[in-house]
SEVEX-521806 format. One line per 8 residues: number of its first residue (from 1); for each residue x, y, z of C-alpha. Coordinates in pm, 1 decimal, m for minus. Layout:
# SEVEX-521806
NUM	X,Y,Z  ...
END
This chain:
# SEVEX-521806
1	15713.1,6179.5,9983.7  15912.5,6047.2,9689.8  15916.9,5679.8,9621.3  16151.6,5463.4,9824.6  16500.8,5609.7,9811.2  16687.8,5280.1,9825.0  16478.2,5137.2,9542.6  16555.3,5436.2,9322.6
9	16926.5,5421.3,9402.6  16938.8,5047.4,9339.4  16766.4,5092.5,9004.4  17003.9,5368.0,8891.6  17317.0,5189.9,9012.2  17212.2,4858.0,8857.4  17161.4,5037.7,8528.0  17509.2,5190.8,8548.6
17	17673.8,4859.0,8633.5  17491.2,4668.8,8359.6  17629.1,4906.2,8099.3  17945.2,4700.0,8133.0  17760.0,4368.7,8102.1  17580.4,4169.6,8369.6  17401.3,3840.5,8406.4  17030.8,3814.1,8481.6
25	16965.8,3711.9,8839.0  16691.3,3463.6,8926.9  16487.4,3742.0,9089.0  16491.2,3961.3,8778.5  16430.1,3666.6,8545.3  16119.2,3567.7,8736.1  15951.3,3904.1,8719.0  15797.4,3935.3,8369.3
33	15467.3,4057.4,8513.2  15641.4,4342.2,8692.3  15832.8,4437.0,8377.5  15513.8,4431.4,8171.6  15334.3,4652.5,8425.2  15624.1,4898.6,8424.8  15626.8,4913.1,8045.6  15252.4,4971.4,8042.7
41	15268.3,5260.2,8287.5  15563.1,5410.6,8100.0  15369.8,5402.1,7772.4  15062.0,5560.1,7927.9  15269.0,5838.5,8079.2  15447.5,5898.4,7748.6  15108.0,5952.9,7587.9  15010.6,6206.1,7855.5
49	15345.3,6383.3,7823.7  15279.8,6430.8,7452.4  14921.4,6536.1,7520.1  15029.0,6803.0,7769.2  15297.0,6934.0,7533.1  15042.8,6971.7,7254.6  14813.7,7155.6,7497.4  15098.1,7385.2,7592.2
57	15175.0,7465.0,7229.7  14809.9,7525.5,7145.1  14775.0,7789.4,7419.3  15117.5,7946.1,7366.1  15173.7,8039.7,7000.3  15504.8,8205.5,7086.4  15640.9,7875.0,7215.1  15486.9,7687.4,6923.2
65	15660.0,7920.8,6676.4  15986.9,7877.9,6861.3  15944.6,7501.0,6829.2  15908.4,7528.3,6451.6  15533.1,7563.0,6399.3  15519.5,7827.3,6126.7  15139.1,7840.0,6148.0  15177.8,8004.2,6490.8
73	15399.9,8284.6,6360.6  15105.6,8520.0,6302.0  14935.8,8469.9,6639.4  14940.4,8633.1,6981.3  14814.5,8438.8,7282.5  14442.6,8452.3,7359.3  14353.1,8553.7,7717.1  13976.6,8568.8,7677.7
81	13766.1,8432.4,7966.8  13641.8,8152.0,7743.1  13992.8,8045.3,7641.0  14131.0,8051.8,7994.8  13830.2,7855.1,8123.1  13878.7,7597.6,7846.4  14249.5,7573.6,7928.7  14164.9,7513.8,8294.8
89	13919.9,7238.1,8201.9  14178.8,7074.9,7975.8  14433.3,7068.1,8256.3  14180.0,6939.2,8506.4  14110.9,6646.3,8275.7  14482.7,6587.9,8229.4  14540.3,6587.0,8604.7  14272.5,6319.8,8649.7
97	14452.9,6102.6,8396.9  14790.2,6158.2,8563.0  14648.5,6065.8,8903.1  14520.1,5736.2,8761.1  14876.7,5626.4,8686.7  15095.4,5450.2,8943.4  15446.6,5600.9,8959.5  15555.8,5305.5,9176.7
105	15518.4,5088.7,8865.2  15719.3,5315.6,8636.6  16083.4,5312.3,8536.1  16300.6,5553.0,8729.4  16313.8,5818.4,8456.2  15940.6,5806.5,8394.8  15879.4,5827.9,8769.2  16071.3,6157.7,8767.7
113	15880.8,6272.7,8458.4  15550.3,6194.8,8630.5  15642.2,6395.1,8939.0  15762.3,6698.1,8745.2  15471.8,6695.9,8500.0  15217.0,6652.3,8780.8  15369.5,6951.8,8960.7  15355.8,7163.1,8642.7
121	14993.2,7070.5,8575.1  14909.8,7146.6,8938.7  15066.7,7489.8,8898.0  14839.2,7556.1,8601.2  14538.7,7462.7,8815.0  14659.0,7662.9,9115.0  14725.8,7971.2,8902.3  14367.6,7969.8,8780.2
129	14221.5,7880.5,9121.4  14401.8,8171.1,9288.3  14311.7,8408.3,9001.6  14671.2,8487.8,8916.0  14554.5,8590.9,8567.8  14394.5,8894.1,8737.5  14744.4,9042.3,8780.3  14939.9,9022.1,8451.5
137	15175.2,9289.1,8592.0  15438.7,9317.8,8865.0  15636.7,9609.6,9004.6  15893.8,9552.7,8727.9  15657.0,9550.5,8432.2  15409.1,9319.3,8270.1  15259.7,9195.1,7945.3  15304.3,9539.4,7788.7
145	15680.0,9542.2,7851.7  15731.4,9182.2,7733.8  15532.4,9227.9,7412.8  15803.7,9425.5,7226.1  16016.9,9111.2,7222.3  15815.6,9004.0,6917.1  16005.6,9274.6,6729.9  16340.5,9228.4,6902.2
153	16357.3,8847.9,6888.2  16141.5,8771.7,6587.7  16266.3,8620.6,6263.0  16266.5,8860.2,5964.0  16422.6,8669.9,5675.4  16153.9,8667.9,5406.0  15826.7,8844.0,5311.3  15616.2,8587.3,5497.3
161	15794.3,8679.6,5823.7  15687.3,9042.7,5776.7  15332.1,8944.5,5690.0  15314.6,8728.4,6003.6  15452.3,9013.1,6213.2  15192.2,9253.0,6075.5  14925.0,8999.8,6167.2  15051.2,8995.2,6524.0
169	15049.9,9373.8,6537.9  14685.9,9369.5,6430.0  14606.7,9158.3,6739.4  14769.2,9398.6,6987.0  14441.5,9585.7,7059.3  14270.0,9256.2,7144.4  14553.2,9158.3,7379.1  14533.9,9488.9,7566.4
177	14155.5,9469.3,7589.7  14171.3,9117.6,7734.6  14438.8,9200.6,7991.0  14259.7,9520.9,8089.2  13948.0,9311.6,8148.1  14139.4,9090.5,8393.6  14294.2,9390.6,8566.1  13942.0,9525.8,8616.7
185	13837.9,9192.6,8765.8  14128.1,9232.7,9005.8  14003.1,9574.8,9110.5  13656.7,9433.8,9179.2  13788.6,9148.0,9393.2  14079.9,9324.7,9565.7  14333.0,9112.5,9377.5  14586.4,9373.3,9263.8
193	14950.1,9455.2,9330.4  14976.5,9696.9,9623.5  14945.6,10058.6,9521.8  15280.2,10148.2,9677.4  15479.1,9927.8,9436.4  15303.6,10080.2,9134.6  15459.6,10421.0,9198.3  15617.7,10512.8,8865.7
201	15471.1,10207.6,8691.8  15313.5,10433.7,8431.1  15662.1,10517.4,8305.3  15699.4,10156.9,8185.1  15397.9,10220.3,7959.3  15480.6,10574.8,7856.8  15818.6,10461.4,7728.2  15639.5,10288.9,7439.7
209	15422.5,10589.3,7348.4  15655.5,10755.2,7098.4  15666.7,10879.1,6743.5  15584.5,10590.1,6512.1  15931.0,10563.9,6361.2  16090.6,10562.4,6707.7  15868.9,10281.7,6832.7  16032.2,9952.6,6931.5
217	15762.0,9784.7,6722.3  15877.6,9965.9,6407.8  16237.0,9836.2,6431.7  16186.8,9545.9,6185.7  16089.2,9796.8,5916.4  16410.2,9999.6,5947.1  16616.1,9746.2,5753.7  16546.7,9448.8,5529.2
225	16734.8,9147.0,5393.6  16929.7,9228.3,5076.9  16712.9,9006.2,4856.7  16400.0,9221.0,4916.3  16296.1,9435.8,4621.3  16249.1,9809.3,4661.5  15878.6,9762.5,4604.3  15857.0,9509.2,4888.6
233	16047.8,9739.1,5120.3  15817.0,10033.1,5047.1  15506.7,9818.3,5088.3  15608.0,9670.6,5422.7  15732.2,10005.0,5551.6  15397.7,10168.3,5478.5  15207.4,9878.1,5632.3  15433.7,9889.9,5936.7
241	15377.2,10262.6,5982.2  15002.5,10211.6,5959.4  14999.7,9916.9,6202.5  15209.9,10088.8,6468.4  15020.5,10416.7,6436.5  14673.2,10268.1,6413.7  14691.2,9959.1,6638.7  14993.4,9956.4,6867.7
249	15031.7,10315.3,6990.3  14658.8,10366.3,7061.5  14659.7,10044.8,7266.3  14946.1,10169.0,7481.6  14782.6,10509.6,7520.6  14451.9,10356.8,7630.0  14637.7,10131.2,7873.9  14829.1,10429.1,8012.7
257	14504.0,10619.5,8065.7  14341.1,10319.9,8234.6  14633.3,10259.7,8469.6  14679.6,10624.5,8571.3  14314.4,10722.0,8610.2  14150.1,10399.6,8726.8  14379.1,10113.5,8825.6  14665.1,10263.4,9025.8
265	14441.2,10503.2,9226.2  14215.3,10211.6,9324.9  14482.1,9944.3,9382.7  14486.5,9789.4,9729.4  14662.4,9966.4,10015.6  14783.6,9649.2,10189.5  15110.0,9480.8,10088.7  15069.9,9122.9,10215.5
273	14965.7,8839.4,9987.9  14779.9,8708.0,10291.7  14559.6,9021.6,10280.9  14412.0,8925.8,9943.7  14108.4,8699.0,9902.3  14214.2,8349.4,10011.7  14555.1,8509.0,10053.7  14692.2,8298.2,10339.4
281	14637.0,7975.7,10144.8  14775.7,8145.0,9833.1  15102.1,8242.3,10002.6  15147.1,7899.4,10160.9  15097.1,7757.3,9812.2  15359.3,7994.2,9669.3  15610.8,7889.3,9936.4  15567.9,7523.1,9845.3
289	15580.3,7596.0,9473.2  15893.5,7810.2,9476.6  16088.7,7592.5,9721.3  15959.3,7257.0,9586.3  15964.9,7148.5,9951.3  15701.0,7107.4,10220.7  15820.9,7411.1,10414.7  15597.2,7651.3,10603.7
297	15644.7,8030.0,10590.7  15752.6,8024.0,10956.0  16020.6,7760.8,10886.0  16151.9,7968.0,10596.4  16155.9,8281.8,10812.0  16358.4,8116.2,11088.9  16604.4,7967.0,10840.0  16653.0,8314.5,10695.7
305	16731.1,8467.2,11033.2  16986.4,8191.7,11097.7  17157.4,8249.1,10763.0  17161.4,8627.8,10810.2  17342.6,8582.2,11141.5  17601.3,8345.1,10989.6  17674.7,8563.9,10686.8  17695.3,8878.0,10900.1
313	17983.5,8723.4,11093.6  18171.1,8662.7,10765.8  18103.3,9018.2,10652.7  18240.5,9156.5,10978.7  18560.7,8960.3,10920.3  18601.4,9101.6,10569.5  18553.3,9455.7,10703.6  18823.8,9386.5,10960.3
321	19051.5,9265.8,10680.6  19013.9,9601.8,10502.5  19123.9,9780.6,10824.2  18824.5,10011.0,10791.2  18772.6,10216.1,11104.8  18403.0,10246.4,11174.2  18081.4,10056.4,11230.1  17910.2,9814.0,10994.6
329	17659.5,10084.4,10898.9  17943.0,10329.1,10829.3  18116.2,10073.2,10606.4  17794.4,10026.7,10408.7  17763.8,10405.7,10372.7  18123.2,10416.3,10247.8  18049.3,10150.7,9984.2  17727.0,10321.0,9873.1
337	17873.3,10669.0,9837.2  18241.3,10646.9,9741.0  18279.3,10722.3,9365.9  18563.9,10471.7,9328.8  18311.0,10188.2,9337.2  18086.6,10315.6,9057.9  18121.7,10324.7,8676.8  18137.6,10659.8,8503.1
345	17979.2,10549.5,8174.1  17752.5,10278.1,8042.2  18033.7,10144.6,7827.6  18262.9,10116.0,8129.0  18005.7,9899.1,8305.0  17941.1,9682.9,7998.7  18311.6,9639.1,7927.4  18373.5,9537.7,8287.8
353	18090.8,9283.1,8264.4  18243.6,9149.7,7940.4  18589.4,9115.0,8097.2  18447.4,8933.7,8398.6  18249.2,8705.1,8170.4  18559.4,8593.2,7983.6  18737.6,8546.4,8314.1  18449.5,8324.5,8426.4
361	18466.9,8126.5,8100.4  18826.8,8038.0,8176.8  18729.1,7897.7,8515.5  18487.1,7639.6,8373.3  18712.5,7352.6,8256.1  18845.7,7293.1,8606.7  18493.9,7256.9,8746.0  18284.6,7094.6,8470.7
369	18324.6,6797.2,8242.2  18039.6,6900.0,8010.7  17989.2,7253.1,7879.8  17705.2,7393.7,7665.0  17733.3,7445.8,7289.9  17526.7,7766.8,7296.9  17730.2,8088.2,7342.8  17613.2,8400.6,7519.8
377	17646.7,8773.6,7467.3  17614.3,9084.2,7683.9  17365.3,9365.2,7636.0  17213.7,9646.2,7838.1  16866.9,9611.3,7986.6  16626.3,9778.4,7737.4  16585.7,10143.8,7832.0  16206.7,10116.8,7838.1
385	16209.1,9885.3,8139.5  16542.6,9971.6,8303.7  16425.4,10219.5,8574.6  16226.9,9960.2,8770.7  16426.6,9656.1,8656.2  16666.8,9449.9,8860.7  17048.0,9488.2,8840.9  17092.6,9216.0,8581.4
393	16924.9,8910.5,8438.7  16978.4,8625.3,8198.9  16772.9,8606.0,7880.0  16794.1,8261.0,7724.6  16826.6,8178.1,7358.6  16488.8,8189.8,7184.7  16602.9,8002.5,6871.4  16880.8,7755.5,6783.0
401	17052.9,8024.4,6574.2  17059.2,8279.6,6857.7  17277.6,8308.3,7170.0  17166.9,8366.4,7523.7  17222.3,8711.9,7673.8  17352.8,8839.7,8003.3  17157.6,9162.0,8059.8  17327.5,9441.4,8258.1
409	17126.1,9738.5,8385.4  17302.7,10060.8,8284.3  17032.1,10291.4,8421.9  17134.4,10509.0,8721.6  17506.6,10426.6,8710.4  17561.3,10574.8,9054.6  17346.9,10287.5,9186.7  17542.8,10007.5,9010.5
417	17844.7,9927.5,9229.9  18132.2,9751.6,9057.6  18210.7,9540.2,9365.1  17887.2,9345.2,9301.1  17964.0,9270.2,8935.7  18170.8,8955.3,8998.1  17886.3,8783.5,9181.0  17626.6,8911.7,8933.5
425	17826.3,8781.5,8635.8  17880.2,8436.9,8785.0  17507.9,8413.6,8866.5  17358.4,8535.2,8538.1  17618.5,8414.0,8285.8  17854.8,8128.1,8376.1  17871.5,7904.2,8564.4  17520.5,8020.2,8655.8
433	17208.2,8062.1,8444.3  17355.3,8048.2,8095.1  17547.4,7728.9,8161.1  17261.7,7554.1,8343.6  16978.0,7660.1,8113.5  17172.9,7593.5,7793.3  17277.0,7247.1,7909.7  16915.0,7181.2,8007.0
441	16791.7,7268.9,7657.6  17064.8,7057.9,7498.7  16951.8,6740.6,7681.2  16797.9,6572.9,7378.0  16702.3,6267.4,7584.2  16455.1,6466.6,7795.3  16096.5,6535.8,7687.8  16031.6,6893.1,7579.5
449	15826.7,6981.4,7887.2  16148.1,6938.2,8089.4  16391.0,7084.7,7838.4  16196.3,7410.1,7809.2  16074.0,7462.1,8163.6  16237.8,7623.9,8462.5  16211.7,7514.5,8824.2  16304.4,7821.4,9025.2
457	16442.1,7643.7,9334.0  16683.2,7448.6,9114.1  16777.6,7724.8,8868.1  16807.2,8010.8,9115.3  16967.5,7784.5,9373.3  17226.1,7692.7,9111.7  17279.2,8060.3,9026.4  17356.6,8145.2,9388.8
465	17579.1,7837.9,9422.5  17764.5,7961.9,9111.0  17851.8,8281.1,9298.7  18010.9,8066.6,9569.2  18213.9,7875.8,9308.9  18387.4,8202.5,9224.9  18540.0,8194.3,9571.5  18688.1,7851.1,9503.9
473	18800.6,7959.5,9157.0  18993.2,8262.6,9285.0  18748.0,8501.1,9122.0  18723.6,8757.0,9402.9  19059.7,8934.0,9403.2  19009.5,9193.0,9677.7  18805.3,9218.7,9997.9  18556.8,9458.7,9837.4
481	18452.2,9214.6,9564.1  18437.8,8938.0,9824.8  18218.0,9164.9,10035.6  18007.9,9210.8,9722.6  17970.6,8832.1,9704.1  17871.6,8819.0,10069.0  17625.1,9103.7,10029.0  17465.7,8911.3,9741.9
489	17444.3,8602.3,9960.4  17308.3,8813.4,10244.9  17061.7,8963.7,10000.5  16924.7,8614.1,9926.0  16920.6,8518.2,10294.4  16741.8,8841.5,10383.7  16481.4,8755.5,10121.6  16373.3,8458.6,10331.1
497	16309.2,8698.1,10617.4  16145.6,8991.8,10439.8  15932.1,8793.9,10194.0  15773.7,8582.2,10466.1  15774.4,8883.2,10699.3  15570.3,9103.0,10465.1  15340.7,8841.8,10315.0  15270.2,8630.0,10622.4
505	15391.9,8783.4,10946.7  15257.6,9137.7,10928.6  15575.0,9329.6,10844.7  15540.3,9673.4,10688.5  15719.5,9771.2,10370.3  15940.0,10005.0,10574.4  16041.7,9720.7,10807.4  16149.4,9518.8,10506.3
513	16339.3,9813.1,10353.9  16520.6,9876.9,10682.8  16610.9,9509.7,10729.6  16750.6,9478.6,10377.1  16934.1,9811.1,10391.2  17094.9,9743.3,10729.8  17219.1,9395.6,10636.7  17339.1,9431.5,10276.4
521	17556.6,9671.7,10079.7  17295.2,9703.3,9806.1  17235.4,10062.2,9699.5  16912.8,10209.3,9835.3  16776.7,10219.7,9479.6  16834.6,9844.6,9449.0  16693.7,9780.1,9796.4  16371.2,9959.9,9706.0
529	16346.0,9791.1,9366.2  16398.4,9450.8,9525.1  16149.3,9495.0,9808.2  15883.4,9609.1,9562.5  15961.8,9308.2,9347.6  15901.3,9071.1,9641.3  15577.1,9246.6,9729.0  15437.5,9202.5,9376.9
537	15582.6,8851.5,9321.0  15509.7,8658.1,9642.2  15733.9,8363.9,9720.8  15962.6,8366.7,9417.6  16251.4,8524.3,9608.5  16260.1,8225.3,9846.3  16387.6,7985.1,9581.6  16745.5,8117.7,9566.6
545	16869.6,8048.7,9916.6  16667.1,7730.5,9965.5  16808.1,7586.6,9643.5  17166.3,7691.3,9716.6  17160.5,7544.2,10066.8  17030.1,7216.4,9926.6  17304.9,7193.8,9661.4  17573.6,7275.6,9918.0
553	17438.4,7013.1,10157.5  17432.7,6747.8,9884.8  17788.1,6836.7,9787.5  17896.6,6800.5,10151.3  17728.3,6458.7,10158.8  17917.0,6351.8,9845.6  18249.9,6482.8,9977.5  18202.7,6299.6,10308.0
561	18103.6,5974.3,10138.4  18377.0,5976.6,9871.8  18661.9,6141.1,10059.8  18971.6,6194.3,9845.7  18796.8,6029.3,9549.9  18543.7,6312.2,9528.1  18565.2,6479.0,9184.6  18408.4,6824.3,9165.8
569	18369.6,6802.0,8787.3  18176.6,6476.4,8808.2  17960.4,6611.8,9091.3  17862.6,6922.9,8896.2  17789.1,6717.5,8586.4  17565.4,6492.3,8798.4  17374.7,6790.5,8941.4  17304.7,6922.6,8589.4
577	17266.6,6588.2,8411.1  16887.4,6563.5,8439.6  16797.9,6925.4,8380.9  16592.0,7139.5,8614.1  16431.4,6916.6,8878.3  16255.2,6961.7,9215.5  16494.6,6961.2,9509.7  16358.1,6633.3,9646.3
585	16430.9,6467.5,9312.0  16779.7,6622.2,9303.7  16849.0,6471.6,9643.7  16766.1,6122.8,9517.0  16978.0,6174.7,9207.7  17283.9,6277.8,9407.6  17238.0,5984.1,9644.7  17236.2,5761.7,9335.5
593	17545.6,5943.6,9204.7  17731.0,5874.0,9532.0  17650.2,5502.6,9516.8  17748.2,5483.4,9149.6  18077.6,5662.0,9221.8  18157.3,5411.7,9497.9  18101.8,5125.1,9255.3  18308.7,5292.2,8983.2
601	18596.0,5360.2,9220.8  18589.2,5008.7,9365.4  18602.8,4858.2,9015.1  18906.1,5071.1,8930.2  19099.7,4977.7,9242.3
END
């Protein structure tokens, strides 16, 4: 449990009141020992926070480079057994030091820092203990499909940038060898993604086996800054051709051969996480991690069934409003097959997403007091990963001089219904992921481990809540787009059922496909893609609905407590004020917000 709620609220409220000036009470004046102990614990935690951040940077050169360490620009991460074992030992030692501290003796903000950092360190330990490094791939892709981002998002402003990039390309064979080693360990122990979700996975590798000059890794050598001499351009172009041809493409080819001839044919036949070694404990751990709550898989499953029933009633009402004559299943067939609901070209889909994004931007001032400085753009999901990729996703800014991006999947246009685009845009762009993540990174008062980390229950819960805000903002203009919103909400509710069903309760993949298809208006392509995603990423899909329900419940608490004085802008700012936090911490923060609002209102009256 978190530390005493009333103590936390009293501390926060007292701090808010004293901003306007307050006298020291006898009780606070007579507590120097307590203050000294608090200061001591705060200092010790601050030292561990810095120590963990330095550890994180040392094992993640990409993050270190993003944070301004130019010495990391020429490095790829090291996944050797020795390095991962050393990392595990470092985090074990750090956890021992964290456990020696007393959060009861910390200031409120450091108490929150301790809880979040302890959870993040525990996740590092759990990941190693459950051998999650044996599976550096999912149904959507893996290390091989993320690696090209070094070309797409890298900095190429001067000759040193190109030299650093060439150094990274020279390390690609080592990276593939290390990850192939872990995949082989997974084969030996039965710790692999299920074979069924790897159908077509080889295409995500083959997409990168091209002519050298067509390779995504060669892109930086196609154009140069104007101040480069012709000699420099020729030199780097030749070195780039040699690196891609001699180091990158052979690595992808060897990986393709390994996956098609050895890995996929021998991958496990079962789909449940519980069927893997120590799998039951692993899935229970994933449920706790992705919900940030002490919920059991059975509790999540039952909550999902309850939500599915509630949302289905709303969907039936929308169908009635359209005056459609037919059953629920017939209405879904109508939505999945009628050409009026589907874009004809990629540009039509991207333009529609852009129009909706600007419409969403205009909704923000009425709902938020604080908006992010970082802008966002729209781009298609890279073609290399699009076939097995989700409908859309947010890609955050990797550098201060770059925007975030709302990715839209333009592959298989006849599977991308326009009636879902409103909800997708609100979730991935604003007021969803872009707004929340950008504000989080702009919180200069938070330590870096909180500014640049993502708690799924909070972030995905906020994204789903953002879809609901479109209803209040008049975003859904016809019953079809509102049905699209409901089918997205049903999609997240159904996740609670199918994820726990497959991984813990013995459901087959076909049962999960049928349940999702019969309860949502998702295209069958999206249904299949989603189910395979849940199978290869146990527990993550639970975070959306659990987080959204928590935020809605806390808002209802605030509305009930404040009545006509409730201000939606102040509530949203309070939810986002401390960045991404566990749901139990968010609950305490909103309770503190309610008490502070009561004091503020009483002082104004």
